[in-house]
N, C-alpha and C positions, 0 to 999 in steps of 0.2 A: 367308381372313384379312382381305382388304380389305373384303369385304361385312359381316363381323362388326363391324369397326371402324366402318364407316359407319353401320350400324344402331345401334350403341352411341352414336355421336355425335348422330344424329338423335333418338334417344330421350332423351338427356340434354338436348338443346335443347328438347324438349317439356316435360320436367320442370323444368328450370332455364333458362328462356329468356334471362334477362338475363346469366347467366354465360357461356353459349356465344356468344350474340349479341354480346357485348363483343369477342370475338376473331374470330368467323366468322359474319357476318350470315345467310348462306343456305347451310346445310350440305347440303341436298338438291341444290341447283344445283352445288355443288362436287363432290359424289359423281357426279352425272351427267356433268359436264364431264370428270372424270378417267377415267370408264369410256369415254366417247366417244374420248378421246385414246388410251387403251390399245387399244381395239378397232380403231381406224382407222389407227394409225401402222404403216406398212409393216414387215413382218417381226415386230415386237414383238407385235402382236396375234395372231400365228400360233403362238406358243410354247405357250401353255396348250391351245388346241384340238388341236394336234398330239399332245400327251400324252393328251388325253381320248379321242381316236378320230375315226373317219370322220365321224360326224354333226356333232360340234362343229367339225370342220375345214370341212365343207360350209357350216355356218352362218357361219363366220368369213370365208370366201373373198370373198363380195360386199363385206363391210366393208373387207377389205384392198384390193380393187380400187378402191373409193371412196377409200381412203386414198392409193393411188398417184396417182389423179387429183387429189386435194387437194395432194399434195406436188409434182406436176408443175405445177399452177397456181401454187402458192406460189413455186416456183423460177422460173417465167416472170415472175411479178410482181417477184421479187427482182432479176432481171436488168434490168428496166426502171428500177430505183432507182439503178443505177450503183455504181461502186467505192467511193465515199466514204460511202455510207449504211451505218448499222448495221442489224442484223437487224430492228429495230422501226420504222425510219424510213420515211416515205413522202415521196418527192421532189415538192415543190410547184412549184419552179422550179429554175434552175441552182444556186443557192446557198442555197435555203431548204427545210428538211425539217420535217415535222411528226411528232409521236410517234403511232404507230399501235397501241400496245399495247391500248388500250381497244377499238379497232375489230376487232382480230384475235380477241380472246376465246379460245375453245377451239381456235382454229386457230393460236394463237401458237407452239406447239411445231413445227408444220409450217414456220413462217417461220424458226425457228432452224435447222432441218435444211436448209431451202432456202439459208440464208446459208452454212452449212458446205459444201454442195455447190457453191454459186456461187464461193466463195473457193478451194475446193480444185481446181476445174477451170478457173478463170480466171487466166491469168498476170498480168493487170493488177491484179487485186484481191489485196491482201495479207491474210494471216491476222493476227489480233491478236497482239501480242507474246507474251503468256502465254495462248495460245489455250485450253488446258485449263481454266484458271481462268475465263476469259471465258465460254466456252460452258457450263461447269458452272453458273455464276451465271445465264446467259441461259436455259438449260433449266429451272432451278428457278423463275426468275421467270415464264417463259412457262407453266409447268405450274401453279404455285401462286400466281402474282401476284394473281389476282382472288379468292383465298381469304380473305384477311384484310381487316380494316377499312382503308378508305382513310386514308392518312397513316401507316399502320404500316410500309409499305414492306417492305424485306427487310433491316432494320438488323442483325439478329442474323446473318444469312447474310453480309452485308458484313463484319461484325466477324470472323467465323471465317475468311473467305477472305483478309482482309487481315492475319491473324495477330494482330489486336488482342486478341481474346478469349483466345487460347491462349498468347500470349507474355508476358502480364503487363504490357504497355506501358501499358494503361489500367486504371483501377480497375474491378474486376468489378461492384461495386455501382452505379457510374455507368452502365455499359452496361445492366444490368438495369433501372435506374431510367428510362433513356431509352426502352428497349423498352416497358416497362409504361406509361410516360407517353404514348407514341404510340398504344398499343393502346386505351387507355381514353379517348382524346379523343373 
């Protein structure tokens, strides 16, 4: 399913480059990034190979071992950032953090998982107040954040998670206009 969708997206980008590039500048990079994340994320990358059989499992195992090493390194890096840092922040000094989302790239989901592990096993670090909402947004942003044009952000996701889109508090046309306005900048 995913490979068919990816092929269709890449072919449509070749046929209608301006239309697809307006939203997603590099569809091949995005497809490769998502495949890397799926194949290397511990346990998740073993689901399909376990169903397909022994050969697929043997092929997936080294990627899973690499994924465990990546998650371990991400967790060790996360510990060094301290209790006050968010999953994407890099501690520059005691009270100064920089945004590391662009640096993490396809490793960003590993940083989110490292943050969950860090906060779950560290008594001093607190989980976010609404942790399910926070980590849903963080994982979506880490996985798809580099997918869309810069400036587009995740406004639609923010709207849904903040119930703005579904509760009728804001005019739906205004939200659609804002999203389209940012995508086409």
